[in-house]
ROVEX-329274 format. One line per 8 residues: number of its first residue (from 1); their letters; for each residue x, y, z of N, C-alpha, C, O. Coordinates in Angstrom, 2 decimals. Layout:
# residues N
NUM> A> X Y Z X Y Z X Y Z X Y Z ~ ...
END
This chain:
# residues 191
1> XXXXXXXX> -28.66 -4.56 22.54 -27.61 -5.55 22.40 -26.43 -4.99 21.59 -25.28 -5.11 22.01 ~ -26.72 -4.39 20.45 -25.68 -3.84 19.59 -24.91 -2.74 20.32 -23.68 -2.66 20.21 ~ -25.62 -1.89 21.05 -24.94 -0.82 21.79 -23.99 -1.40 22.83 -22.90 -0.86 23.04 ~ -24.39 -2.49 23.47 -23.52 -3.13 24.46 -22.26 -3.67 23.78 -21.16 -3.51 24.31 ~ -22.40 -4.30 22.62 -21.25 -4.82 21.89 -20.32 -3.69 21.45 -19.10 -3.80 21.54 ~ -20.92 -2.60 20.99 -20.11 -1.45 20.57 -19.35 -0.87 21.76 -18.17 -0.54 21.63 ~ -20.00 -0.72 22.89 -19.35 -0.19 24.09 -18.23 -1.11 24.54 -17.16 -0.64 24.94 ~ -18.46 -2.40 24.49 -17.45 -3.38 24.88 -16.24 -3.31 23.93 -15.09 -3.34 24.38
9> XXXXXXXX> -16.50 -3.22 22.64 -15.41 -3.13 21.66 -14.60 -1.85 21.87 -13.37 -1.87 21.85 ~ -15.30 -0.74 22.07 -14.61 0.53 22.31 -13.73 0.45 23.55 -12.59 0.91 23.53 ~ -14.24 -0.13 24.61 -13.48 -0.26 25.84 -12.23 -1.12 25.61 -11.15 -0.76 26.07 ~ -12.37 -2.22 24.92 -11.22 -3.10 24.65 -10.20 -2.43 23.75 -8.99 -2.59 23.96 ~ -10.65 -1.70 22.75 -9.72 -0.99 21.87 -8.93 0.06 22.63 -7.72 0.20 22.42 ~ -9.60 0.79 23.51 -8.92 1.81 24.29 -7.88 1.19 25.22 -6.81 1.76 25.42 ~ -8.19 0.04 25.80 -7.25 -0.63 26.69 -6.02 -1.12 25.93 -4.91 -1.09 26.46 ~ -6.21 -1.58 24.71 -5.12 -2.17 23.93 -4.29 -1.14 23.18 -3.19 -1.45 22.72
17> XXXXXXXX> -4.78 0.07 23.06 -4.12 1.07 22.21 -2.80 1.52 22.80 -2.70 1.83 23.98 ~ -1.79 1.54 21.94 -0.49 2.09 22.32 -0.18 3.32 21.48 0.84 3.98 21.70 ~ -1.04 3.64 20.53 -0.84 4.80 19.67 -2.22 5.26 19.18 -3.24 4.62 19.45 ~ -2.22 6.39 18.47 -3.47 6.86 17.89 -3.96 5.84 16.85 -3.17 5.29 16.09 ~ -5.23 5.61 16.84 -5.80 4.69 15.87 -7.26 5.04 15.67 -7.86 5.77 16.46 ~ -7.82 4.51 14.60 -9.24 4.66 14.34 -9.78 3.38 13.76 -9.04 2.55 13.22 ~ -11.08 3.24 13.88 -11.77 2.05 13.37 -13.04 2.50 12.68 -13.75 3.38 13.16 ~ -13.31 1.88 11.53 -14.59 2.12 10.84 -15.00 0.81 10.19 -14.31 0.29 9.31
25> XXXXXXXX> -16.14 0.29 10.63 -16.64 -0.99 10.13 -18.08 -0.78 9.67 -18.88 -0.17 10.38 ~ -18.40 -1.28 8.49 -19.78 -1.21 7.97 -20.21 -2.60 7.56 -19.52 -3.29 6.82 ~ -21.38 -3.00 8.05 -22.00 -4.24 7.59 -22.75 -3.89 6.31 -23.70 -3.11 6.34 ~ -22.33 -4.47 5.19 -22.89 -4.06 3.90 -24.37 -4.34 3.77 -25.09 -3.55 3.15 ~ -24.85 -5.44 4.32 -26.28 -5.77 4.16 -27.19 -4.90 5.01 -28.23 -4.44 4.54 ~ -26.80 -4.67 6.25 -27.67 -3.91 7.14 -27.36 -2.41 7.13 -28.21 -1.59 7.47 ~ -26.14 -2.06 6.73 -25.73 -0.66 6.77 -25.27 -0.21 8.15 -24.86 0.94 8.32 ~ -25.34 -1.11 9.14 -24.89 -0.75 10.48 -23.39 -0.47 10.47 -22.64 -1.11 9.74
33> XXXXXXXX> -22.98 0.50 11.29 -21.58 0.88 11.34 -21.10 0.93 12.78 -21.85 1.20 13.71 ~ -19.80 0.65 12.92 -19.11 0.89 14.17 -17.99 1.86 13.84 -17.16 1.59 12.96 ~ -17.95 3.00 14.52 -16.96 4.04 14.26 -16.26 4.42 15.56 -16.90 4.64 16.59 ~ -14.94 4.51 15.48 -14.15 4.97 16.62 -13.06 5.88 16.05 -12.19 5.41 15.32 ~ -13.10 7.16 16.39 -12.17 8.15 15.83 -12.11 8.06 14.31 -11.05 8.26 13.71 ~ -13.22 7.78 13.69 -13.26 7.46 12.26 -12.90 8.62 11.35 -12.52 8.40 10.20 ~ -12.99 9.84 11.83 -12.68 11.00 11.00 -11.33 11.63 11.35 -11.01 12.71 10.86 ~ -10.57 10.98 12.19 -9.26 11.46 12.59 -8.25 11.19 11.48 -8.00 10.03 11.15
41> XXXXXXXX> -7.66 12.24 10.88 -6.66 11.99 9.83 -5.43 11.29 10.41 -4.90 11.70 11.44 ~ -5.01 10.25 9.74 -3.86 9.47 10.17 -2.89 9.30 9.00 -3.30 9.36 7.84 ~ -1.62 9.08 9.32 -0.65 8.77 8.28 -1.10 7.50 7.58 -1.47 6.53 8.23 ~ -1.08 7.51 6.27 -1.70 6.45 5.49 -0.95 5.13 5.51 -1.59 4.08 5.50 ~ 0.37 5.13 5.56 1.17 3.91 5.45 0.66 3.09 4.25 0.33 3.67 3.21 ~ 0.61 1.78 4.37 0.29 0.94 3.21 -1.18 0.92 2.83 -1.51 0.46 1.74 ~ -2.07 1.41 3.67 -3.48 1.43 3.29 -3.71 2.34 2.09 -4.73 2.22 1.42 ~ -2.78 3.24 1.80 -2.90 4.12 0.63 -2.84 3.32 -0.66 -3.18 3.83 -1.72
49> XXXXXXXX> -2.41 2.08 -0.57 -2.33 1.22 -1.76 -3.72 0.90 -2.31 -3.84 0.58 -3.50 ~ -4.74 0.96 -1.50 -6.11 0.72 -2.00 -6.56 1.80 -2.98 -7.04 1.46 -4.06 ~ -6.42 3.09 -2.66 -6.75 4.10 -3.66 -5.83 4.06 -4.88 -6.27 4.35 -6.00 ~ -4.57 3.71 -4.69 -3.66 3.60 -5.83 -4.15 2.49 -6.76 -4.19 2.68 -7.98 ~ -4.52 1.34 -6.20 -5.07 0.26 -7.02 -6.30 0.73 -7.78 -6.45 0.43 -8.97 ~ -7.17 1.46 -7.12 -8.38 1.97 -7.79 -8.02 2.91 -8.93 -8.65 2.86 -9.99 ~ -7.02 3.75 -8.73 -6.61 4.69 -9.78 -6.02 3.95 -10.98 -6.24 4.36 -12.12 ~ -5.27 2.88 -10.73 -4.72 2.09 -11.84 -5.85 1.48 -12.65 -5.82 1.52 -13.88
57> XXXXXXXX> -6.84 0.92 -11.97 -7.98 0.35 -12.69 -8.76 1.42 -13.45 -9.26 1.17 -14.55 ~ -8.85 2.61 -12.87 -9.53 3.69 -13.58 -8.77 4.06 -14.86 -9.38 4.24 -15.92 ~ -7.45 4.18 -14.77 -6.66 4.52 -15.96 -6.77 3.44 -17.03 -6.77 3.75 -18.22 ~ -6.87 2.19 -16.62 -7.09 1.10 -17.58 -8.46 1.22 -18.22 -8.62 1.04 -19.42 ~ -9.45 1.52 -17.40 -10.83 1.68 -17.90 -10.91 2.83 -18.91 -11.65 2.74 -19.90 ~ -10.17 3.88 -18.66 -10.16 5.05 -19.56 -9.31 4.82 -20.82 -9.32 5.65 -21.73 ~ -8.59 3.71 -20.86 -7.77 3.40 -22.02 -6.39 4.02 -22.01 -5.70 4.01 -23.03 ~ -5.97 4.56 -20.87 -4.64 5.17 -20.76 -3.54 4.14 -20.54 -2.35 4.44 -20.68
65> XXXXXXXX> -3.92 2.93 -20.19 -2.98 1.83 -20.03 -3.75 0.53 -20.14 -4.98 0.51 -20.09 ~ -3.01 -0.55 -20.29 -3.60 -1.90 -20.27 -2.96 -2.65 -19.12 -1.78 -2.46 -18.83 ~ -3.72 -3.49 -18.47 -3.18 -4.26 -17.35 -2.11 -5.23 -17.81 -1.33 -5.73 -17.00 ~ -2.07 -5.50 -19.11 -1.05 -6.39 -19.67 0.21 -5.64 -20.08 1.21 -6.26 -20.44 ~ 0.19 -4.30 -20.04 1.40 -3.52 -20.33 2.50 -3.92 -19.36 2.24 -4.21 -18.19 ~ 3.74 -3.94 -19.86 4.86 -4.31 -19.00 5.66 -3.07 -18.59 5.79 -2.11 -19.36 ~ 6.17 -3.12 -17.38 7.03 -2.06 -16.84 8.32 -2.72 -16.40 8.31 -3.72 -15.68 ~ 9.43 -2.15 -16.82 10.74 -2.65 -16.41 11.15 -2.01 -15.10 10.97 -0.81 -14.89
73> XXXXXXXX> 11.70 -2.82 -14.22 12.18 -2.34 -12.93 13.70 -2.18 -13.01 14.41 -3.10 -13.43 ~ 14.17 -1.03 -12.62 15.60 -0.76 -12.60 16.07 -0.61 -11.17 15.26 -0.43 -10.26 ~ 17.37 -0.70 -10.96 17.89 -0.61 -9.59 17.44 0.66 -8.88 17.18 0.62 -7.67 ~ 17.36 1.77 -9.59 16.97 3.03 -8.95 15.49 3.06 -8.56 15.07 3.94 -7.81 ~ 14.70 2.10 -9.06 13.28 2.00 -8.69 13.09 1.28 -7.36 12.04 1.43 -6.73 ~ 14.05 0.52 -6.94 13.91 -0.32 -5.75 13.92 0.52 -4.49 14.75 1.42 -4.31 ~ 12.98 0.22 -3.61 12.91 0.88 -2.31 12.81 -0.17 -1.21 12.43 -1.31 -1.46 ~ 13.15 0.24 -0.02 13.13 -0.67 1.13 11.72 -0.82 1.67 10.75 -0.31 1.11
81> XXXXXXXX> 11.64 -1.52 2.76 10.35 -1.77 3.37 9.84 -3.12 2.90 10.63 -4.03 2.64 ~ 8.57 -3.24 2.79 8.00 -4.54 2.44 8.09 -4.80 0.95 8.17 -3.89 0.13 ~ 8.07 -6.08 0.62 8.04 -6.49 -0.77 9.27 -7.25 -1.23 10.36 -7.11 -0.69 ~ 9.04 -8.05 -2.26 10.11 -8.88 -2.81 10.89 -8.21 -3.92 12.06 -8.54 -4.13 ~ 10.28 -7.28 -4.64 10.93 -6.72 -5.82 12.28 -6.07 -5.51 13.17 -6.09 -6.36 ~ 12.45 -5.53 -4.34 13.71 -4.89 -3.99 14.88 -5.88 -4.04 16.04 -5.46 -4.10 ~ 14.59 -7.18 -4.03 15.62 -8.20 -4.02 15.82 -8.86 -5.39 16.68 -9.74 -5.54 ~ 15.04 -8.45 -6.38 15.09 -9.11 -7.68 15.96 -8.33 -8.66 16.45 -7.24 -8.35
89> XXXXXXXX> 16.15 -8.90 -9.84 17.14 -8.41 -10.81 16.72 -7.13 -11.53 15.55 -6.92 -11.85 ~ 17.73 -6.30 -11.75 17.61 -5.09 -12.58 17.08 -5.50 -13.96 17.52 -6.50 -14.53 ~ 16.14 -4.72 -14.48 15.61 -4.97 -15.81 14.43 -5.92 -15.86 13.86 -6.14 -16.93 ~ 14.05 -6.50 -14.72 12.90 -7.39 -14.67 11.67 -6.65 -15.18 11.41 -5.52 -14.77 ~ 10.91 -7.29 -16.08 9.68 -6.69 -16.60 8.48 -7.43 -16.03 8.41 -8.66 -16.04 ~ 7.54 -6.65 -15.54 6.31 -7.20 -14.97 5.12 -6.47 -15.58 5.20 -5.29 -15.90 ~ 4.01 -7.20 -15.72 2.80 -6.53 -16.20 2.26 -5.64 -15.10 2.56 -5.81 -13.92 ~ 1.45 -4.69 -15.50 0.79 -3.82 -14.51 -0.07 -4.67 -13.58 -0.13 -4.40 -12.38
97> XXXXXXXX> -0.73 -5.69 -14.11 -1.54 -6.56 -13.26 -0.67 -7.28 -12.24 -1.06 -7.40 -11.08 ~ 0.52 -7.75 -12.66 1.42 -8.39 -11.70 1.87 -7.41 -10.62 1.96 -7.77 -9.45 ~ 2.16 -6.18 -11.02 2.56 -5.16 -10.04 1.43 -4.87 -9.06 1.66 -4.72 -7.86 ~ 0.19 -4.80 -9.56 -0.97 -4.60 -8.68 -1.05 -5.74 -7.67 -1.27 -5.52 -6.48 ~ -0.89 -6.95 -8.16 -0.98 -8.12 -7.30 0.11 -8.08 -6.23 -0.17 -8.32 -5.05 ~ 1.34 -7.77 -6.62 2.43 -7.67 -5.64 2.18 -6.53 -4.65 2.47 -6.67 -3.46 ~ 1.66 -5.41 -5.14 1.40 -4.27 -4.27 0.42 -4.64 -3.17 0.59 -4.23 -2.02 ~ -0.61 -5.41 -3.51 -1.65 -5.74 -2.53 -1.30 -6.99 -1.73 -1.37 -6.97 -0.50
105> XXXXXXXX> -0.92 -8.07 -2.39 -0.69 -9.33 -1.70 0.58 -9.29 -0.85 0.60 -9.80 0.27 ~ 1.65 -8.67 -1.38 2.93 -8.64 -0.69 3.21 -7.27 -0.09 4.26 -7.07 0.53 ~ 2.29 -6.33 -0.26 2.46 -4.95 0.18 3.78 -4.37 -0.34 4.50 -3.68 0.39 ~ 4.09 -4.67 -1.59 5.38 -4.34 -2.18 5.48 -2.85 -2.48 4.72 -2.32 -3.29 ~ 6.43 -2.17 -1.81 6.60 -0.73 -1.99 7.20 -0.39 -3.35 6.86 0.64 -3.93 ~ 8.09 -1.23 -3.87 8.66 -0.98 -5.19 7.58 -1.09 -6.26 7.50 -0.24 -7.15 ~ 6.74 -2.11 -6.18 5.62 -2.26 -7.11 4.71 -1.04 -7.03 4.25 -0.53 -8.05 ~ 4.44 -0.59 -5.82 3.59 0.58 -5.62 4.16 1.79 -6.34 3.45 2.47 -7.08
113> XXXXXXXX> 5.43 2.07 -6.12 6.04 3.25 -6.72 6.10 3.16 -8.24 5.95 4.17 -8.92 ~ 6.32 1.96 -8.79 6.29 1.80 -10.25 4.90 2.13 -10.79 4.77 2.76 -11.85 ~ 3.87 1.73 -10.08 2.50 2.04 -10.51 2.20 3.53 -10.36 1.55 4.12 -11.22 ~ 2.68 4.14 -9.28 2.49 5.58 -9.11 3.16 6.33 -10.25 2.58 7.27 -10.80 ~ 4.37 5.92 -10.61 5.06 6.55 -11.74 4.24 6.40 -13.02 4.19 7.32 -13.84 ~ 3.60 5.26 -13.19 2.85 5.00 -14.43 1.56 5.83 -14.50 1.25 6.38 -15.55 ~ 0.81 5.92 -13.39 -0.47 6.64 -13.45 -0.36 8.10 -13.05 -1.16 8.92 -13.51 ~ 0.61 8.45 -12.23 0.80 9.84 -11.80 0.04 10.18 -10.52 -1.08 9.71 -10.30
121> XXXXXXXX> 0.67 11.00 -9.71 0.07 11.43 -8.44 -1.23 12.19 -8.69 -2.19 12.04 -7.94 ~ -1.27 12.99 -9.75 -2.47 13.79 -10.04 -3.68 12.90 -10.31 -4.78 13.20 -9.86 ~ -3.48 11.81 -11.05 -4.60 10.90 -11.35 -5.11 10.24 -10.08 -6.32 10.04 -9.92 ~ -4.21 9.92 -9.17 -4.62 9.30 -7.91 -5.40 10.31 -7.07 -6.46 9.98 -6.54 ~ -4.89 11.51 -6.96 -5.57 12.54 -6.18 -6.93 12.90 -6.78 -7.90 13.12 -6.05 ~ -7.00 12.96 -8.10 -8.28 13.26 -8.77 -9.32 12.17 -8.48 -10.48 12.47 -8.22 ~ -8.89 10.90 -8.53 -9.81 9.81 -8.23 -10.31 9.91 -6.79 -11.49 9.67 -6.53 ~ -9.44 10.26 -5.87 -9.86 10.41 -4.47 -10.99 11.42 -4.37 -11.98 11.19 -3.66
129> XXXXXXXX> -10.86 12.54 -5.05 -11.91 13.56 -5.03 -13.17 13.06 -5.71 -14.28 13.31 -5.23 ~ -13.02 12.36 -6.84 -14.19 11.82 -7.55 -14.96 10.83 -6.68 -16.19 10.72 -6.79 ~ -14.26 10.12 -5.82 -14.89 9.14 -4.93 -15.36 9.77 -3.62 -15.80 9.07 -2.71 ~ -15.25 11.09 -3.52 -15.67 11.85 -2.34 -14.83 11.51 -1.11 -15.33 11.51 0.02 ~ -13.55 11.22 -1.35 -12.60 10.97 -0.25 -11.80 12.25 -0.06 -10.65 12.35 -0.47 ~ -12.43 13.22 0.58 -11.86 14.56 0.65 -10.72 14.70 1.65 -9.87 15.57 1.49 ~ -10.69 13.87 2.67 -9.61 13.96 3.65 -8.43 13.05 3.30 -7.33 13.24 3.82 ~ -8.67 12.09 2.44 -7.58 11.21 2.02 -6.73 11.96 1.02 -7.23 12.53 0.05
137> XXXXXXXX> -5.44 11.95 1.26 -4.50 12.70 0.41 -3.33 11.80 0.03 -2.81 11.05 0.85 ~ -2.92 11.90 -1.25 -1.73 11.19 -1.70 -0.77 12.23 -2.28 -1.08 12.89 -3.27 ~ 0.39 12.37 -1.64 1.35 13.39 -2.04 2.69 12.85 -2.51 3.40 13.53 -3.25 ~ 3.05 11.64 -2.10 4.40 11.16 -2.41 4.44 9.64 -2.47 3.61 8.95 -1.88 ~ 5.43 9.15 -3.21 5.65 7.71 -3.30 6.12 7.19 -1.94 6.41 7.96 -1.02 ~ 6.19 5.88 -1.84 6.53 5.25 -0.58 8.04 5.06 -0.44 8.74 4.80 -1.42 ~ 8.52 5.21 0.79 9.91 4.97 1.14 10.90 5.88 0.40 12.05 5.51 0.19 ~ 10.45 7.05 0.00 11.29 8.02 -0.70 11.43 9.26 0.18 10.42 9.82 0.62
145> XXXXXXXX> 12.64 9.67 0.43 12.85 10.91 1.17 12.84 12.07 0.18 13.58 12.05 -0.80 ~ 12.02 13.09 0.43 11.98 14.22 -0.50 13.27 15.03 -0.47 13.96 15.08 0.55 ~ 13.58 15.67 -1.60 14.78 16.51 -1.68 14.69 17.68 -0.71 15.69 18.12 -0.15 ~ 13.48 18.19 -0.52 13.25 19.26 0.45 12.09 18.84 1.35 11.21 18.10 0.91 ~ 12.07 19.30 2.57 11.00 18.91 3.50 9.61 19.23 2.93 9.37 20.31 2.39 ~ 8.72 18.27 3.07 7.36 18.42 2.57 6.40 18.20 3.74 6.35 17.11 4.30 ~ 5.63 19.23 4.10 4.71 19.06 5.23 3.51 18.18 4.88 2.80 17.70 5.77 ~ 3.28 17.97 3.59 2.15 17.14 3.17 2.55 15.67 3.20 3.52 15.26 2.57
153> XXXXXXXX> 1.78 14.91 3.94 2.03 13.47 4.03 0.81 12.74 3.50 -0.30 13.26 3.54 ~ 1.03 11.55 3.03 -0.10 10.70 2.63 -0.94 10.46 3.88 -0.42 10.07 4.92 ~ -2.24 10.69 3.76 -3.09 10.49 4.94 -4.46 9.94 4.53 -4.90 10.06 3.39 ~ -5.09 9.34 5.50 -6.41 8.72 5.30 -7.24 8.96 6.56 -6.74 9.42 7.58 ~ -8.51 8.64 6.45 -9.35 8.47 7.64 -9.97 7.08 7.54 -10.18 6.56 6.44 ~ -10.26 6.51 8.68 -10.88 5.18 8.69 -12.23 5.21 7.99 -12.57 4.29 7.25 ~ -13.01 6.28 8.21 -14.32 6.37 7.57 -14.19 6.37 6.05 -14.96 5.70 5.36 ~ -13.21 7.12 5.53 -13.07 7.19 4.08 -12.56 5.86 3.49 -12.94 5.49 2.38
161> XXXXXXXX> -11.71 5.15 4.22 -11.27 3.84 3.73 -12.43 2.84 3.79 -12.54 1.98 2.92 ~ -13.27 2.95 4.81 -14.47 2.11 4.87 -15.38 2.42 3.68 -15.94 1.51 3.06 ~ -15.51 3.70 3.37 -16.33 4.13 2.24 -15.77 3.56 0.93 -16.52 3.04 0.11 ~ -14.46 3.65 0.74 -13.83 3.12 -0.47 -14.05 1.61 -0.56 -14.43 1.11 -1.62 ~ -13.81 0.89 0.52 -13.99 -0.56 0.50 -15.45 -0.93 0.24 -15.72 -1.90 -0.47 ~ -16.37 -0.17 0.79 -17.79 -0.42 0.54 -18.13 -0.21 -0.93 -18.89 -0.97 -1.52 ~ -17.56 0.85 -1.52 -17.80 1.13 -2.93 -17.21 0.03 -3.81 -17.83 -0.37 -4.79 ~ -16.02 -0.46 -3.47 -15.44 -1.56 -4.24 -16.32 -2.80 -4.10 -16.61 -3.48 -5.08
169> XXXXXXXX> -16.74 -3.09 -2.88 -17.55 -4.29 -2.62 -18.88 -4.27 -3.36 -19.41 -5.32 -3.72 ~ -19.41 -3.08 -3.60 -20.71 -2.97 -4.27 -20.58 -2.57 -5.75 -21.57 -2.20 -6.39 ~ -19.36 -2.64 -6.29 -19.15 -2.43 -7.71 -19.26 -0.99 -8.18 -19.59 -0.75 -9.34 ~ -18.98 -0.02 -7.31 -19.17 1.39 -7.65 -17.89 2.15 -7.96 -17.95 3.36 -8.20 ~ -16.73 1.50 -7.95 -15.47 2.16 -8.25 -15.06 1.73 -9.66 -14.80 0.56 -9.91 ~ -15.00 2.68 -10.56 -14.60 2.49 -11.95 -15.65 1.71 -12.72 -16.35 2.28 -13.56 ~ -15.78 0.42 -12.47 -16.78 -0.43 -13.13 -16.96 -1.69 -12.30 -16.14 -1.99 -11.43 ~ -18.05 -2.41 -12.56 -18.25 -3.65 -11.82 -17.14 -4.65 -12.13 -16.71 -5.39 -11.25
177> XXXXXXXX> -16.69 -4.68 -13.39 -15.61 -5.59 -13.77 -14.34 -5.25 -13.00 -13.68 -6.14 -12.48 ~ -13.99 -3.97 -12.93 -12.79 -3.55 -12.19 -12.93 -3.93 -10.72 -11.97 -4.41 -10.11 ~ -14.10 -3.71 -10.15 -14.31 -4.04 -8.73 -14.18 -5.54 -8.49 -13.59 -5.95 -7.49 ~ -14.71 -6.35 -9.40 -14.56 -7.80 -9.24 -13.09 -8.20 -9.22 -12.68 -9.04 -8.42 ~ -12.29 -7.60 -10.09 -10.86 -7.93 -10.13 -10.14 -7.41 -8.88 -9.27 -8.09 -8.34 ~ -10.50 -6.21 -8.43 -9.89 -5.70 -7.19 -10.24 -6.61 -6.01 -9.38 -6.89 -5.18 ~ -11.47 -7.05 -5.94 -11.90 -7.95 -4.86 -11.13 -9.26 -4.94 -10.73 -9.81 -3.91 ~ -10.92 -9.78 -6.15 -10.17 -11.02 -6.31 -8.74 -10.85 -5.77 -8.24 -11.73 -5.06
185> XXXXXXX> -8.10 -9.74 -6.10 -6.74 -9.48 -5.61 -6.76 -9.35 -4.08 -5.90 -9.91 -3.40 ~ -7.71 -8.61 -3.55 -7.81 -8.44 -2.09 -8.08 -9.77 -1.39 -7.53 -10.05 -0.33 ~ -8.93 -10.59 -2.01 -9.23 -11.90 -1.44 -7.95 -12.75 -1.40 -7.68 -13.42 -0.40 ~ -7.17 -12.72 -2.49 -5.92 -13.47 -2.51 -4.97 -13.00 -1.41 -4.23 -13.80 -0.85 ~ -4.99 -11.70 -1.11 -4.13 -11.15 -0.05 -4.56 -11.66 1.32 -3.72 -11.82 2.21 ~ -5.83 -11.92 1.49 -6.35 -12.34 2.79 -6.13 -13.82 3.06 -6.28 -14.28 4.19 ~ -5.77 -14.57 2.03 -5.59 -16.03 2.23 -4.26 -16.36 2.84 -3.96 -17.53 3.07
END
């Protein structure tokens, strides 16, 4: 029965596809998985915000920042794409927790870049390796054109994002407390 459902899903996905895509789904209780091109590296787009959120929580756990710390947004911090912050006033101060919430719930690129500036690309990349996400790479902030061409792009695989989400769901990223808060933010985004 399960094989028939998987074959049917694969057939429907292939019919609907207009571009390269991958799928990775894991049922947490049974461990059953559905994988389609799950190891194909893809441009990360906004899904890279999940590892960034994890890195922010890790830095808080390590005592390098507090979620209540405030960051001021300046006009030069604003970037296009999704999010409300690009339309708000210069000098606005938001807590790191508020920026995390905006990054996930509103997919706010300005909030994302402010958090990247606060934790650093190296901390994000190190966490990816610590979580055994070897194909997932974070090289640059969002909506920023590099001064010189950079062949390295933010990338993910569906399998590794499934792995990260499974680890968050089971309390294995940073701490159980951090995972509960990440789940709460993700849940709010889904409503």
